[in-house]
VMD Tcl script that draws the C-alpha trace (Angstrom):
set ca {
  {0.00 0.00 0.00}
  {1.21 3.49 -0.82}
  {2.06 5.63 2.19}
  {-0.06 8.78 2.58}
  {1.57 10.05 5.78}
  {3.18 13.49 5.64}
  {5.10 15.50 8.21}
  {4.90 19.27 7.98}
  {6.80 21.41 10.49}
  {6.83 18.54 12.99}
  {3.14 17.75 12.63}
  {2.24 14.22 11.53}
  {-0.75 13.89 9.21}
  {-2.22 10.47 8.38}
  {-2.93 11.80 4.91}
  {-2.24 15.15 3.20}
  {-5.91 16.22 3.07}
  {-7.05 19.01 5.40}
  {-10.10 21.12 5.96}
  {-9.77 24.74 4.87}
  {-10.56 27.87 6.85}
  {-14.18 28.09 5.76}
  {-17.69 26.74 6.36}
  {-16.42 23.14 6.36}
  {-14.66 23.95 9.65}
  {-17.10 26.52 10.99}
  {-17.24 25.09 14.52}
  {-16.15 22.15 16.66}
  {-18.94 19.83 15.55}
  {-18.19 20.40 11.88}
  {-14.53 19.64 12.53}
  {-15.52 16.38 14.20}
  {-17.57 15.48 11.13}
  {-14.52 16.22 8.99}
  {-12.55 13.69 11.01}
  {-15.31 11.13 10.54}
  {-15.12 11.94 6.83}
  {-11.46 10.95 6.68}
  {-9.56 14.24 6.87}
  {-5.89 14.14 7.86}
  {-5.74 17.49 9.67}
  {-7.96 20.35 10.77}
  {-7.71 24.01 9.77}
  {-10.39 25.98 11.61}
  {-12.46 28.83 10.21}
  {-10.69 32.18 10.56}
  {-11.43 34.20 13.67}
  {-10.78 37.86 14.29}
  {-11.27 40.31 17.14}
  {-14.96 40.68 16.37}
  {-17.39 38.14 14.92}
  {-18.18 38.65 11.25}
  {-21.46 40.19 10.15}
  {-21.86 38.16 6.98}
  {-24.01 39.58 4.14}
  {-26.71 37.25 2.82}
  {-27.05 35.47 0.47}
  {-23.41 34.52 0.85}
  {-22.85 31.36 -1.24}
  {-23.85 30.27 -4.73}
  {-23.03 27.54 -7.21}
  {-22.89 28.95 -10.74}
  {-22.15 27.33 -14.09}
  {-18.73 28.99 -14.00}
  {-17.73 28.25 -10.42}
  {-18.56 28.84 -6.78}
  {-19.13 32.40 -5.53}
  {-19.16 33.51 -1.92}
  {-19.25 36.59 0.25}
  {-18.11 34.58 3.27}
  {-16.02 36.52 5.77}
  {-14.30 35.25 8.88}
  {-16.17 33.31 11.57}
  {-19.61 34.55 12.54}
  {-18.95 33.12 16.01}
  {-17.31 35.40 18.59}
  {-13.75 34.61 19.56}
  {-14.89 33.93 23.13}
  {-17.05 31.03 21.94}
  {-14.16 29.57 19.98}
  {-11.81 29.81 22.94}
  {-14.26 28.58 25.58}
  {-15.99 25.85 23.56}
  {-15.19 25.23 19.89}
  {-11.41 24.73 20.02}
  {-11.83 22.19 22.81}
  {-14.09 20.14 20.56}
  {-11.61 20.46 17.70}
  {-8.79 19.15 19.90}
  {-10.92 16.12 20.74}
  {-10.45 14.93 17.15}
  {-6.85 14.06 17.99}
  {-5.74 15.44 14.62}
  {-3.18 18.21 14.08}
  {-4.94 21.55 14.54}
  {-4.02 24.65 12.57}
  {-5.94 27.68 13.83}
  {-6.70 30.36 11.26}
  {-6.82 33.98 12.36}
  {-6.72 37.44 10.81}
  {-6.34 40.04 9.62}
  {-4.17 42.97 10.68}
  {-1.06 42.90 12.81}
  {-2.92 44.51 15.72}
  {-5.75 41.99 15.54}
  {-3.36 39.05 15.34}
  {-1.36 40.41 18.28}
  {-4.54 40.33 20.36}
  {-5.83 36.95 19.19}
  {-2.57 35.00 19.09}
  {-2.08 34.43 22.83}
  {-5.73 33.41 23.21}
  {-5.54 30.56 20.69}
  {-2.11 29.28 21.71}
  {-3.35 26.53 24.10}
  {-5.17 24.85 21.21}
  {-2.88 25.48 18.24}
  {-0.34 23.05 16.82}
  {0.21 25.79 14.24}
  {-1.57 28.90 13.02}
  {-2.61 30.11 9.59}
  {-2.76 33.83 8.93}
  {-5.17 35.41 6.49}
  {-4.83 38.98 5.28}
  {-6.74 38.62 1.98}
  {-4.35 41.28 0.71}
  {-3.97 41.49 -3.08}
  {-1.60 44.43 -3.47}
  {2.08 44.34 -4.38}
  {3.49 45.90 -1.19}
  {4.45 43.05 1.14}
  {4.40 45.26 4.24}
  {0.86 44.35 5.46}
  {1.64 40.65 5.05}
  {5.01 40.85 6.78}
  {3.61 42.96 9.63}
  {0.88 40.39 10.28}
  {3.44 37.60 10.18}
  {5.78 39.32 12.63}
  {2.91 39.93 15.02}
  {2.10 36.22 15.03}
  {5.74 35.18 15.43}
  {6.08 37.52 18.41}
  {2.89 36.26 20.05}
  {3.28 32.52 19.44}
  {5.83 29.72 19.62}
  {4.20 27.42 17.06}
  {4.67 27.25 13.26}
  {3.09 30.14 11.41}
  {1.66 29.63 7.91}
  {0.80 32.62 5.74}
  {-2.21 32.28 3.43}
  {-1.46 33.94 0.12}
  {-3.80 35.63 -2.30}
  {-3.28 34.89 -6.03}
  {-0.66 37.58 -6.60}
  {0.77 37.99 -10.09}
  {4.25 38.47 -8.62}
  {3.89 35.43 -6.36}
  {7.58 34.52 -6.37}
  {8.67 37.91 -5.04}
  {6.01 37.95 -2.33}
  {6.52 34.29 -1.35}
  {10.25 34.83 -0.96}
  {9.72 37.99 1.09}
  {7.33 36.14 3.41}
  {9.80 33.29 3.80}
  {12.59 35.77 4.60}
  {10.33 37.41 7.19}
  {10.11 34.13 9.09}
  {7.07 32.23 7.79}
  {7.23 28.51 8.51}
  {5.06 27.70 5.50}
  {2.65 29.08 2.92}
  {-0.99 28.30 2.17}
  {-2.04 29.15 -1.36}
  {-4.30 30.42 -2.66}
  {-7.16 32.44 -1.25}
  {-10.31 32.90 -3.31}
  {-10.12 35.12 -6.39}
  {-11.98 38.34 -6.96}
  {-13.98 40.33 -6.70}
  {-16.26 38.60 -9.21}
  {-19.93 38.88 -9.97}
  {-22.95 36.85 -11.08}
  {-26.49 38.07 -11.85}
  {-29.80 36.30 -11.48}
  {-31.18 36.65 -15.01}
  {-34.74 36.06 -13.77}
  {-34.69 39.27 -11.74}
  {-31.60 41.21 -12.85}
  {-30.25 41.33 -9.29}
  {-26.74 40.22 -8.26}
  {-26.91 36.85 -6.52}
  {-24.45 37.86 -3.79}
  {-25.67 39.86 -0.83}
  {-22.64 42.12 -0.50}
  {-23.15 45.88 -0.79}
  {-21.78 45.98 -4.34}
  {-23.15 42.56 -5.28}
  {-19.63 41.18 -5.68}
  {-18.37 37.82 -4.50}
  {-15.19 35.78 -4.50}
  {-14.56 32.84 -6.82}
  {-13.42 29.48 -5.45}
  {-13.58 25.79 -6.26}
  {-12.58 23.97 -9.44}
  {-12.69 27.16 -11.52}
  {-9.58 28.55 -9.81}
  {-7.51 25.34 -9.71}
  {-5.32 26.30 -12.72}
  {-4.55 29.59 -10.96}
  {-3.72 27.70 -7.76}
  {-1.42 25.34 -9.65}
  {0.44 28.24 -11.27}
  {0.97 30.01 -7.96}
  {2.20 26.86 -6.19}
  {4.45 25.91 -9.11}
  {6.05 29.36 -9.23}
  {6.46 29.78 -5.46}
  {7.85 26.29 -4.88}
  {10.80 27.06 -7.15}
  {12.07 29.94 -5.01}
  {11.31 28.97 -1.40}
  {12.38 26.16 0.91}
  {9.44 26.19 3.32}
  {6.44 23.86 2.86}
  {3.35 24.81 0.87}
  {-0.22 23.74 1.57}
  {-2.30 24.00 -1.58}
  {-5.94 25.12 -1.55}
  {-8.27 26.17 -4.32}
  {-10.12 23.66 -6.47}
  {-9.42 20.15 -5.18}
  {-12.35 17.91 -6.12}
  {-10.62 14.52 -6.53}
  {-7.52 12.53 -5.78}
  {-6.01 13.47 -9.12}
  {-6.59 17.14 -8.34}
  {-4.70 16.65 -5.09}
  {-1.91 14.85 -6.95}
  {-1.69 17.74 -9.40}
  {-1.16 20.23 -6.57}
  {1.46 18.00 -4.97}
  {3.27 17.65 -8.27}
  {3.25 21.45 -8.59}
  {5.13 21.65 -5.28}
  {2.57 21.48 -2.46}
  {3.22 19.20 0.53}
  {-0.47 18.86 1.41}
  {-3.83 20.24 0.32}
  {-6.93 21.77 1.85}
  {-10.51 21.36 0.64}
  {-13.17 24.03 1.08}
  {-15.71 24.42 -1.74}
  {-16.06 20.73 -2.55}
  {-16.71 19.99 1.13}
  {-19.49 22.58 1.10}
  {-21.02 21.06 -2.03}
  {-20.50 17.35 -1.24}
  {-20.23 17.16 2.55}
  {-17.40 15.97 4.83}
  {-17.13 12.51 3.26}
  {-15.23 14.22 0.42}
  {-12.03 14.28 2.50}
  {-11.80 10.51 2.76}
  {-12.90 10.09 -0.84}
  {-10.08 12.33 -2.08}
  {-7.56 10.57 0.19}
  {-8.61 7.16 -1.15}
  {-8.49 8.36 -4.74}
  {-5.02 9.80 -4.13}
  {-3.89 6.50 -2.66}
  {-5.30 4.56 -5.61}
  {-3.62 6.95 -8.04}
  {-0.24 6.39 -6.37}
  {-0.74 2.63 -6.50}
  {-1.75 2.75 -10.15}
  {1.32 4.78 -11.09}
  {3.74 2.70 -9.01}
  {4.56 5.23 -6.30}
  {5.26 3.88 -2.82}
  {4.98 7.17 -0.97}
  {2.96 10.34 -1.54}
  {6.06 12.43 -0.90}
  {7.59 11.00 -4.09}
  {5.34 13.16 -6.26}
  {5.88 16.46 -4.41}
  {7.45 18.89 -6.88}
  {7.53 16.32 -9.69}
  {6.26 18.84 -12.25}
  {9.11 21.20 -11.40}
  {11.62 18.50 -12.25}
  {9.73 17.57 -15.40}
  {9.61 21.23 -16.36}
  {13.38 21.28 -16.58}
  {13.20 18.59 -19.27}
  {10.34 20.12 -21.20}
  {11.05 21.53 -24.66}
  {9.23 24.58 -26.01}
  {7.92 23.95 -29.52}
  {5.60 25.49 -32.10}
  {5.29 22.51 -34.43}
  {2.57 19.88 -34.34}
  {2.87 16.42 -32.81}
  {-0.40 14.57 -33.47}
  {-2.18 12.62 -30.72}
  {-2.01 8.82 -30.59}
  {-5.12 6.65 -30.35}
  {-5.72 3.45 -28.38}
  {-8.49 1.99 -30.54}
  {-9.55 -0.48 -27.82}
  {-10.41 2.39 -25.49}
  {-12.16 4.50 -28.12}
  {-15.97 4.36 -27.91}
  {-16.52 6.54 -31.00}
  {-18.46 9.08 -28.93}
  {-17.49 11.89 -31.29}
  {-16.56 14.42 -28.61}
  {-13.14 14.92 -30.16}
  {-14.56 15.41 -33.66}
  {-17.09 18.01 -32.51}
  {-14.34 20.23 -31.17}
  {-11.77 19.71 -33.93}
  {-11.91 23.06 -35.72}
  {-9.19 21.76 -38.07}
  {-11.44 18.93 -39.38}
  {-8.65 16.42 -38.84}
  {-10.71 13.64 -37.22}
  {-13.08 11.19 -38.90}
  {-15.21 8.46 -37.31}
  {-16.10 5.77 -39.85}
  {-16.13 2.48 -37.99}
  {-12.94 3.56 -36.24}
  {-11.13 6.75 -35.22}
  {-8.77 8.12 -37.87}
  {-6.67 11.26 -38.03}
  {-5.49 13.33 -40.96}
  {-2.06 14.31 -39.66}
  {-1.66 16.93 -42.39}
  {-4.67 18.77 -41.00}
  {-3.95 18.15 -37.31}
  {-2.72 21.32 -35.56}
  {-1.56 19.42 -32.48}
  {-3.64 21.67 -30.22}
  {-4.29 18.84 -27.74}
  {-7.94 19.63 -27.06}
  {-9.18 16.22 -28.20}
  {-6.88 14.54 -25.68}
  {-8.31 16.48 -22.75}
  {-11.92 15.95 -23.91}
  {-11.70 12.19 -24.40}
  {-13.90 10.52 -21.73}
  {-12.04 7.18 -21.89}
  {-8.45 8.45 -22.10}
  {-8.10 6.78 -25.48}
  {-5.99 9.68 -26.79}
  {-2.53 10.71 -25.65}
  {-0.14 13.44 -26.76}
  {3.53 14.18 -26.18}
  {3.77 16.91 -23.51}
  {7.56 16.79 -23.49}
}
mol new
graphics top color blue
foreach p $ca { graphics top sphere $p radius 0.5 }
foreach p [lrange $ca 0 end-1] q [lrange $ca 1 end] { graphics top cylinder $p $q radius 0.2 }
display resetview
């Protein structure tokens, strides 16, 4: 059996799947359900000095992704400290307590959560290019606590510069990425925005942002030496494997747990295990950063290499032909390709429902 155990900053996780700082870890009881669902570690919903006054409606599933106007915890910090964290600790899993947002707020909250924290995660939801607010928050936490401090990063365009600056400032690890936005969706039946925020904006999360998450992890992992916990779009074991290959050491799940319930954690862990077994890996840590190493071998090209077909897997569904704007594919009893017409775009490979098509990504 492939080993799923990971150790991050001295914390042992039975598998690299964690809750994220959101509704899936909104209180102690929800964290207990996450354990029952098979999660390897708990990250609690972010708390701040005051409880959040969340605008409603605050969550929506759209055809393009998941939108939310969720803020930090709607529960007061006193309830977390007197009741909820005790329940979380009863899970017996590593506990990372999320808190935010400013240096002054973190300075006040840090000592209060220390008895329950194996580590802390800081959220600033800052999207600017000046690292000062992030570094100030980090320093406040380091001064107030003696446990590992993870900084949650927004999807910055200059992620390498900011990640390196946060590492240099003393972060023990990074969590990336936060939701993306602001974004907007409108109820076409009424013309009103579907989010209850003042402007009608929300923040995008879930599978729609996974390619952005992968890019940020991949870039940051090449310039820092501290661990990365990936979050933003994990829906399956292969999604988790993709983040690990990009350079993450573990992953968190938020949106999919909201949509599918806490059993998703164990489902993703099992699928990740089965993927490792299928590919011949003995240990999950073997795939961490694999894409970075492969990237060093990869050759940039502008010429076409046609896909290859496994006729036994092909079910002649026609999905590839529908999307071939180059008219290179025919289906007449079997799949055939006109290589002179084929542009080598690769779309047919990614659309094939049976993985009958492959292409050279080298």
